[in-house]
ZADREN-10307 format. One record per residue (C-alpha): residue in one letter; y, z, x. Coordinates in steps of 0.05 Angstrom, whole numbers, padded with zeros to 5 digits, always signed. Layout:
// ZADREN-10307
aYZX
...
This chain:
// ZADREN-10307
x+01405+01338+02245
x+01354+01360+02295
x+01378+01418+02339
x+01400+01401+02411
x+01347+01416+02460
x+01362+01463+02520
x+01330+01482+02582
x+01286+01542+02590
x+01335+01569+02641
x+01392+01562+02593
x+01351+01596+02540
x+01340+01653+02589
x+01415+01661+02599
x+01427+01664+02523
x+01370+01712+02508
x+01373+01754+02572
x+01301+01746+02582
x+01265+01713+02640
x+01235+01646+02634
x+01165+01675+02646
x+01172+01723+02588
x+01202+01669+02545
x+01138+01624+02557
x+01094+01682+02543
x+01132+01696+02476
x+01128+01624+02456
x+01055+01623+02466
x+01047+01685+02425
x+01084+01656+02370
x+01140+01706+02366
x+01193+01654+02381
x+01196+01587+02346
x+01183+01535+02400
x+01158+01469+02380
x+01122+01425+02434
x+01159+01465+02489
x+01229+01446+02463
x+01276+01505+02468
x+01339+01509+02425
x+01397+01555+02418
x+01367+01584+02355
x+01300+01598+02389
x+01337+01630+02447
x+01378+01675+02395
x+01310+01697+02364
x+01285+01713+02433
x+01344+01761+02443
x+01324+01798+02379
x+01252+01800+02398
x+01277+01831+02465
x+01313+01887+02423
x+01254+01898+02381
x+01208+01904+02444
x+01257+01953+02474
x+01249+01996+02411
x+01170+01996+02421
x+01148+01943+02374
x+01088+01906+02398
x+01077+01831+02400
x+01025+01835+02341
x+01079+01868+02298
x+01131+01818+02317
x+01083+01760+02305
x+01069+01785+02235
x+01144+01795+02224
x+01155+01720+02247
x+01098+01695+02201
x+01130+01736+02141
x+01198+01710+02157
x+01230+01778+02175
x+01255+01753+02241
x+01291+01688+02213
x+01352+01700+02253
x+01366+01637+02293
x+01404+01602+02239
x+01461+01649+02253
x+01472+01612+02318
x+01486+01547+02283
x+01535+01579+02233
x+01570+01626+02280
x+01565+01595+02349
x+01582+01637+02405
x+01628+01612+02458
x+01597+01607+02527
x+01656+01619+02575
x+01665+01694+02597
x+01733+01719+02620
x+01748+01786+02655
x+01805+01829+02625
x+01850+01809+02684
x+01840+01735+02668
x+01857+01746+02595
x+01916+01786+02613
x+01945+01728+02654
x+01928+01680+02597
x+01959+01722+02544
x+02013+01761+02579
x+01989+01826+02553
x+01971+01882+02604
x+01897+01895+02621
x+01903+01967+02596
x+01928+01944+02528
x+01872+01890+02524
x+01821+01943+02537
x+01850+01985+02483
x+01851+01932+02432
x+01779+01918+02444
x+01761+01991+02441
x+01799+01993+02371
x+01754+01932+02349
x+01695+01977+02363
x+01637+01926+02360
x+01587+01928+02413
x+01607+01859+02437
x+01680+01885+02443
x+01656+01936+02494
x+01612+01895+02543
x+01667+01886+02592
x+01675+01807+02586
x+01716+01768+02537
x+01704+01699+02506
x+01748+01642+02490
x+01756+01671+02418
x+01777+01737+02446
x+01826+01706+02494
x+01858+01664+02436
x+01863+01729+02393
x+01899+01762+02451
x+01950+01707+02453
x+01959+01711+02379
x+01974+01789+02388
x+02022+01773+02445
x+02058+01725+02399
x+02062+01781+02344
x+02094+01827+02394
x+02142+01775+02420
x+02164+01764+02345
x+02187+01835+02346
x+02129+01874+02312
x+02125+01941+02342
x+02068+01958+02386
x+02050+02024+02350
x+02045+01987+02286
x+02003+01930+02312
x+01952+01979+02340
x+01945+02016+02275
x+01940+01947+02237
x+01884+01926+02285
x+01848+01993+02272
x+01853+01982+02194
x+01831+01910+02200
x+01770+01933+02243
x+01752+01987+02194
x+01758+01947+02130
x+01728+01880+02158
x+01670+01918+02187
x+01651+01943+02117
x+01661+01871+02090
x+01614+01843+02142
x+01562+01898+02133
x+01564+01882+02056
x+01556+01810+02067
x+01497+01817+02112
x+01461+01870+02071
x+01472+01835+02002
x+01450+01770+02033
x+01385+01805+02058
x+01373+01841+01988
x+01386+01781+01945
x+01366+01722+01989
x+01323+01742+02047
x+01275+01795+02012
x+01262+01748+01955
x+01240+01691+01999
x+01196+01740+02035
x+01163+01766+01970
x+01151+01691+01947
x+01111+01678+02011
x+01156+01626+02038
x+01136+01604+02106
x+01178+01621+02168
x+01201+01552+02185
x+01219+01535+02108
x+01254+01605+02103
x+01297+01593+02161
x+01317+01524+02136
x+01334+01549+02065
x+01373+01609+02093
x+01410+01563+02138
x+01426+01515+02083
x+01448+01573+02032
x+01490+01609+02085
x+01520+01545+02108
x+01543+01534+02037
x+01570+01605+02025
x+01605+01621+02091
x+01661+01570+02087
x+01675+01596+02017
x+01681+01669+02035
x+01740+01663+02082
x+01785+01630+02028
x+01764+01682+01980
x+01784+01738+02027
x+01850+01702+02039
x+01859+01695+01964
x+01846+01769+01952
x+01889+01791+02010
x+01948+01751+01987
x+01947+01779+01917
x+01945+01851+01942
x+01998+01835+01995
x+02043+01809+01941
x+02030+01869+01897
x+02041+01921+01953
x+02105+01886+01979
x+02133+01894+01908
x+02112+01966+01905
x+02145+01978+01974
x+02210+01948+01956
x+02211+01990+01891
x+02193+02054+01931
x+02245+02045+01981
x+02300+02034+01926
x+02280+02098+01891
x+02279+02136+01956
x+02347+02109+01975
x+02374+02128+01906
x+02345+02196+01909
x+02375+02210+01979
x+02311+02235+02009
x+02289+02182+02059
x+02251+02208+02118
x+02234+02160+02176
x+02158+02151+02184
x+02141+02189+02119
x+02125+02163+02049
x+02134+02196+01983
x+02072+02192+01940
x+02032+02225+01884
x+01970+02251+01919
x+01905+02265+01882
x+01836+02290+01898
x+01780+02285+01851
x+01711+02313+01862
x+01649+02338+01825
x+01638+02412+01811
x+01572+02438+01835
x+01551+02374+01866
x+01510+02409+01922
x+01470+02450+01871
x+01458+02386+01828
x+01432+02348+01893
x+01383+02409+01904
x+01362+02403+01830
x+01356+02331+01820
x+01342+02303+01888
x+01382+02254+01934
x+01369+02190+01896
x+01395+02219+01829
x+01455+02249+01863
x+01469+02181+01896
x+01469+02147+01832
x+01515+02198+01803
x+01564+02189+01860
x+01560+02114+01853
x+01574+02120+01775
x+01631+02168+01789
x+01667+02125+01841
x+01657+02061+01798
x+01689+02097+01737
x+01748+02120+01781
x+01759+02048+01807
x+01752+02015+01742
x+01801+02062+01706
x+01855+02073+01757
x+01926+02049+01738
x+01947+01984+01775
x+01995+02019+01824
x+01944+02073+01846
x+01899+02064+01906
x+01836+02096+01931
x+01849+02117+02004
x+01778+02139+02020
x+01714+02172+01992
x+01678+02227+02025
x+01611+02245+01991
x+01629+02263+01919
x+01705+02266+01935
x+01755+02211+01923
x+01825+02212+01952
x+01880+02171+01909
x+01952+02160+01919
x+02005+02129+01874
x+02079+02118+01876
x+02081+02141+01803
x+02060+02214+01791
x+02067+02203+01714
x+02016+02147+01705
x+01971+02183+01757
x+01969+02248+01718
x+01960+02214+01649
x+01901+02176+01683
x+01870+02238+01708
x+01873+02272+01639
x+01842+02209+01604
x+01790+02203+01660
x+01762+02272+01642
x+01745+02246+01574
x+01713+02185+01599
x+01665+02217+01652
x+01619+02261+01614
x+01562+02266+01663
x+01544+02333+01693
x+01569+02357+01738
x+01642+02350+01714
x+01697+02322+01756
x+01757+02367+01772
x+01828+02337+01792
x+01884+02364+01836
x+01951+02328+01837
x+02015+02339+01879
x+02077+02298+01890
x+02104+02302+01961
x+02115+02266+02025
x+02064+02248+02083
x+02056+02209+02145
x+02024+02142+02138
x+01979+02122+02195
x+01921+02073+02199
x+01912+02067+02126
x+01909+02142+02114
x+01961+02194+02092
x+01969+02261+02135
x+02012+02324+02127
x+02022+02389+02091
x+02028+02358+02023
x+01961+02323+02029
x+01930+02387+02052
x+01965+02424+01992
x+01933+02373+01945
x+01863+02385+01973
x+01873+02463+01963
x+01896+02451+01890
x+01832+02410+01871
x+01790+02470+01901
x+01822+02519+01850
x+01811+02472+01790
x+01750+02484+01744
x+01703+02426+01722
x+01738+02386+01671
x+01808+02410+01693
x+01869+02369+01718
x+01910+02419+01761
x+01981+02400+01781
x+02037+02430+01819
x+02109+02443+01803
x+02134+02379+01835
x+02089+02339+01791
x+02112+02373+01729
x+02185+02361+01750
x+02173+02290+01764
x+02141+02277+01696
x+02194+02316+01656
x+02185+02309+01584
x+02122+02276+01563
x+02098+02252+01494
x+02026+02252+01521
x+02017+02313+01566
x+02026+02386+01561
x+02025+02435+01621
x+01994+02503+01617
x+02023+02548+01671
x+01973+02595+01707
x+02024+02627+01753
x+02035+02626+01828
x+01971+02626+01865
x+01955+02639+01939
x+01925+02579+01974
x+01891+02582+02040
x+01936+02558+02096
x+02001+02567+02057
x+02046+02627+02068
x+02081+02625+01999
x+02042+02625+01933
x+02041+02557+01899
x+02060+02546+01824
x+02003+02514+01791
x+01993+02483+01718
x+01934+02455+01682
x+01950+02387+01652
x+01919+02367+01584
x+01929+02319+01529
x+01983+02336+01478
x+01954+02354+01410
x+01976+02295+01364
x+01983+02346+01309
């Protein structure tokens, strides 16, 4: 189906560029305009050209990029059409019933550039109505705001991965094959049009699987906490674990950034592939991985086994503690988390170091032994902490 033709004045509104400049860019062949027919896709590409010009790129550079297919962007307008109507926050507040200040805070949490432009679209207004409905159903505001932040952080990574992988495995191969700009745009539009409708059901499928799993884990955790008589409002009891690579800075200096990055990727992939089902990676910071699990037994058994799996240099070291923390925005905070971080810093390469609460939680084990190293002073803690090195039990 041919694209709907729009006026050059409408193209100027979409692109943020004057009609005179649009005509000049069309003549310079940096915007795909056929026989003077402007389309939404052409206006979208003009918007990208404007950004590139602001960054100092010349029309000759942009013309080569168009010829090579590197500015094949307009197809996105057909797949992800933007709504035209713009609302003020005051108007959306009246439509949704939310206060203007709350809308501003929500848009700030979303964090994308379009969320900070000062105006909102029809999709934004509908989303605010949905959030108002969630609050009316009784979901606490403080929890909703945390959920929005977690959604934004997670889905931003998903969107970035989708775009980067599409570029690496679809766009770049077409460029290397010398596919013409028009043919490339058509191929990319066709492929993206096939893929996009399938990604949302896939995300929903994965979300529902994890949601079911963590609801079950939460029910079990609540029961164990109630039976133990140690329930604290706003805090969760977990096994906390930090894993990092000893001497990673020196390794980077000796081997270079590329080799160090490859090592970290192998390290994190090995952690992800071997963790017990109930354990979860909370975050990775460089060569460090933070893990939580409601079961300190399986977590410690995994850590000891992991040391035998990852034989690359430098060696991993592990610190584990069992305690309570505040859960907020998808992360865990508090003294017990800080303690775990101090414990891993005292471990040597290849060691799994644990605290007394971990040893007590595990009790008698057919698979593990714990070698006491005594009470150790850790930075930030007034009392010495009793530490042990966990190792696999000798079958003999």
